[in-house]
N, C-alpha and C positions, 0 to 999 in steps of 0.2 A: 454464375460462380460454381453451381453444382456440376457443370460440365467438366470443370478442372479435375474432378475426381477420376475422370475417364482417361486422363493423360497417361502416357507410358512412363511410369514412375522409375523404371530401371534406366531408361535413357536419360531422364532428368537427373537422376542420381549420379550417373557416370560423368555427365557434363559438368555438374557442380563440383564433383571431386577433382576432375582434371583442372577446372578453373582455379580452385583454391591451391592445389598442389603446384600448378604452373606459376602462380603469383609468388609462392614461397621460393621456388627455384629461380625465378627471374631475379629476385632480390639477392639470393646467394651467388648466382652466376655473374651478376653485374656490379656487385658492391665494390670490387677492387678496380676494375677497368673504368668505372664511372669517375672515380677519383683521379686515377693515374692518367687516363686518356682525355677526359672531358673537364676535369676539375670541378665536378658537380658533387653534391651530397651523395653518399653511398646508397641512399634509398631513392634516388632520382627516378630511375626506371620503374621501381616498385610502385611509386605513387602514380606515375603516368598510366601504368597498366591497371592499377586499381580504379582509377577514374574511368578508363575504357570499359572495365567490367561493370561498373555501376551504371554507366550509360547503356551498355549493351543489355543488361538485365532489366532495366526500365523499359527499353524497347521490346524485350522478350515478353514482359507482362502484357503489353499492348497486343502483341502478336497472339498470345494465348487466349486473349479475350475477344479476338476479332475473327469471325469466320473467314476462311481463305477466299471465298468468292468475292469479298469486298475489296481485295487488293488489285483487281484487274486494271483499272485505269492507272493507278500508281505504277504498276509494273511496266505498262507501255510507255508512260512518261519517263520512267527510269531509263529505258533503252535510249530514248532521244537525249536525255540528260547525260548519259555516259558517253555517247558519241561526241557531244559538244564539249564535255569535260576533257576528253582525250585530245581533241583538237586544241583546246586551251593549253593543256600541259605541254604540247609540242612547241608552243610559241612562248608561253610565259612560265612554264614549270620550273621547279627548283631542281638543280642538278645534284645528284647524290650517287656515288658509286659509278661514275661515268655514264649515267642515264638520267634523262629528264622525265622522271616518273611521278613527281609530287607537285602539289600546289598548296599554298597556305591560305587559311582564312583566320586571321589573327594569330593566336598561338597554336592553332590546330593544323596539322599536316594531313592531307588526304591523298591517297593513292587510288586514282580512278580504276586502274587495272584490276585491283582486288574487288571493287564493287561490281565491275563488269561481269565477273563470274557468277555472283549470286543473282544479279538482275537478269542475266541471260537465262539462268535456270528457271526463275520464277516466270518470266515472260513466255518462255517456251511452254510452260504448263498451261497458261491461259490460252495461248494461241492454238495449241494442239487440242485442247478441250473444245474450242469453238468449232474446229473443222473435223472433229472425230466422226461426224455422221455424213461427211461429204462423200460423194460417189467415188469409186475407185479410179475412174478415168481422170480424176482431178488430183491424183496423188502428187503431182509436181508442186502443189501448194505446200507440201511438207518441206520442201527445200528452201523456202523463203527465209526462215530463221537462220539456216546455215549460211546463206548468202550475206545476211546482216552480220553474222558472227565473223565471217572472213574480213569484212570491213573493219570491225572492232579489233580483230587480231592484227591486222595490218597497222593500225594506229598504235597498238602496243609495241609491235615490232620496230616501228620507227623511233621509239624513245631513245636509244634502242634497248628493247628487252625481248630478245629472241626466245629465251626460255619461258618467259611469261606468256608470250603469244602462243607458243606451242602448247603449254599447259591449258590455256583458255580453250583452244581448239579441241584438245583431248576431252575436256569436261563436256563441252557442247556436243561433240561427236558421240561420246558414250551415252549421254543423256538421250540423244536422238535415237540411238539404237535400242534404247530401253522401252520405246513407245510401241504398244501392241500393233498398231496399223503398220508401222515401219517393219516390224518383225515379220508380219504376214506378207510384205512385199520385199523381202530380203534380196531376192535375185535382182530386182530392178535397182535397188539401192547399190548393190555390188557393181552392176554395170555402170551406173552413174559415177560411182567412186573411182572406178578404173579410168574412165574418161577424164575426170578432174585431175587424177594423179599424173596422167600422161601430159595434160596441158600444163600443169604446174611443174612437173618433174623435169621436163626437157630444158626449159630455161634455167632451172635451179642447177641441173647437172652441168650445163655449159658455163655457169658462173660460180661453181662450187668453191673454187679457191678464194674468190672475192667474198663469197658469203661466209666462209668459215675463217676469214682472216682475223688475226689478233687474238683476243681473249676467248672468243667463241671456239676457235680451233684448239686452243690450249686445253679447254675444258674436256674435250673428247679424249685427251691423253691423261686418263684418270687412274690407270692401273699402277700398282706399286708406288703409292704416293710418298712413302718414306725414303725409298731408294732415289726417287727423282728429287726429293727435297735436299738430300745430302749431296747429290751430284750437281744440282742446279738450284741455287737459292731462290726461293719464292715458289717454285713449282711443287705442288703437293704439300705445301706448308700447313694449311689448315686441316686437311684430312689426316695428315700424319700426326699432328698434335692431338687431334680428336681421338685417334686410335690409341695414342699414348695415355690419354685421360681414361679411356675405357679399361686399358690394361692396368693402370694404377689402382683402379677401384676394386679389382678382384670381384669376389662374389658378393661381399657385403659393404664395400666402400670404405673410404678413409674418414667419413663423418661429414655431416651436414655443415657446409661453410668452410670445409678444409681442403678444397680443391687446390692443386698447385698450378694446373693448366690455365686457370682463369686469371693468373697474374700475367696477362698480356701475351701468353703463348697462343691463346685462342681469342683473337680480337672479336668483340661483339658476341661473346659466347652466350649471351642471353637471348640471341635471336635464333638463327638456323642451326647453331651448334650447341644447343642446350642439352640435347640427349647425351652426348659424351660427358658433360659436366655432371648430369644426374647419375650416370653410371660410375663416375669417379667418386662422387661423394656418398652415394647410397648403394652402389654395387650393381653387379650384373643382374642379380635377383630382382631388384627394383626395375631395371630396364626391361626384363622379360615380363614383369607384371604390367608395365605400361603398354607393351605390345599386346598382351592379352586383353587389357582394358580397351584398346582400340578395336580389336577383333569383336569384343562384346558390343561396343557402341555401333559398329558397322552392321553387326547381326540384327540389332534392334531396328536400325534405320531400314535395312533391307526387308525385314518382316513387315514394318509399317507400309512400305512401298507396295509389297505384294498384296496387302489387305485393302489398299485404297479402292474405293468404289467408283472413282471417276478418273478420267485421263489427266485432269489438272493436278490432282493431288498425287497421283502415281508418278507423273513426270517430275514434279518438284521433289518428291521423296527420293526417287532414283537419282536425280541430278545431285542432290545433297550427298547421297551415298558415294557417287563418283568424285565429287568435290573433295570429300575427306579421304577417300581411298588413294587418289592420285597424290595429294599433298603428303600423306603419311609415307607412302612408298618412296616417292622421290626424295623426301628429306632423309629418311633412314638409310636408304641405299646410297645416297650421296655422301653422308657423313661417314659411312662405313667403307667408302671407296669401291662400291659395287656398280656405280654408274656416275656419269658426269655430275659435278656439283653445280647447282643452279641457284642457291640462296633461298630455297623455299622454306617457310616456317613450319613448325610442327604444331598442329591444331591444339589450342588451349594451353600449350606449354611455352611456346616461344613468345617473346615480346613482339608486339606489333599492333597498332591501333586499328588500322583499316582491316587487316586480316582477321583480327579477333572479333571485331564487330560483325563482320560477315559470317564468321563461323557460328557466332551466337544466334544471329538472325535466322540462318538456314536451319540450324538444329532445333530451334524453337518453333519454326514453321512445321517441321516434321512432327514435333510433339503435338502441335495444334491439329495436324492431320490425323494423329492417333486418336485424338478426341472425336473427330468427325467420323473416323472409321467405326468406332464403337457406337456412336449415335446412330449411324446409318444401319448398322447390324441390328441394333435394338428395334429400330423402326420397321425393318423387314420382318423380324420375328413377330412383332406386334401385329403387323398387317396380315401375316399368315394364319393367325389364330381365328 
């Protein structure tokens, strides 16, 4: 228990603040649509998110008390479990939003694609830590996790969730590039990457029209959402109403709970479009503070990653950094009409069981790594005396 005093308190504080604030805003954003659209109690999503947070923080306590080296077997079993779960989803999964991405265990809905991200990051940490001392002529061993990641991404792609598959590969790829041995063999990695891009790119280019047919193609047409909405009903609808919400809020907002856009103008505004509701109710100033809060959170994670004294912890911390960075950028740029909309939640603020659990687990793994960093530093200083 004494080791807990060495935890990065700033990172812990910002995560707790985001979790509590997100819970409040989920209630505010969903209180109307829950009744009008689902005929549930106004606090329905609030209670579900609260249960998720309680479960997540119980798991977080276990993570804080457990040395990272002890999760090795569970991480590898997790990879096997995720692949099997993704196969199961393709056959028996629950269809929602034109995709078969979920399966149910009693009242609980699980989205394996979300757990695939965190499990991949953790498993990469253990794998690369094991082969960190392998001779340079066996560098090809470093590509094995990437090959497995491609299989997982393909299973996500088949749901179909093209955006989810792309984001998964981005997280894995950037985590891979954060490994010291990979950076020292950067030219070889580039050559291999070019070969893979050519092999994948040619059939993709030949079948581009088929690949981007339907909704996927429409999402690339993301510019001027309000103009497109007025010209063609449905196109640009969500982004346009999100921008209206931000505009309505001005600098200081219309007041907590007083959003007009949550009255079915922004369907499911408690999920990926919660940022516009926050800006409408609490103002652009609060929106800027949220972005600054994310910058601070990422800074602390990056600092912990740089200070890690082994490949395992460094990889997990950098993977977590990229996990949050990609989700934050894609969500905010999407709702602001700066890039295609993919339905990606905002960490700790958006409603979502699977995503929230993974965000908590990864962030507390990094806090555990901060404890181990300080312990290792103290032991080195003690040994040098």
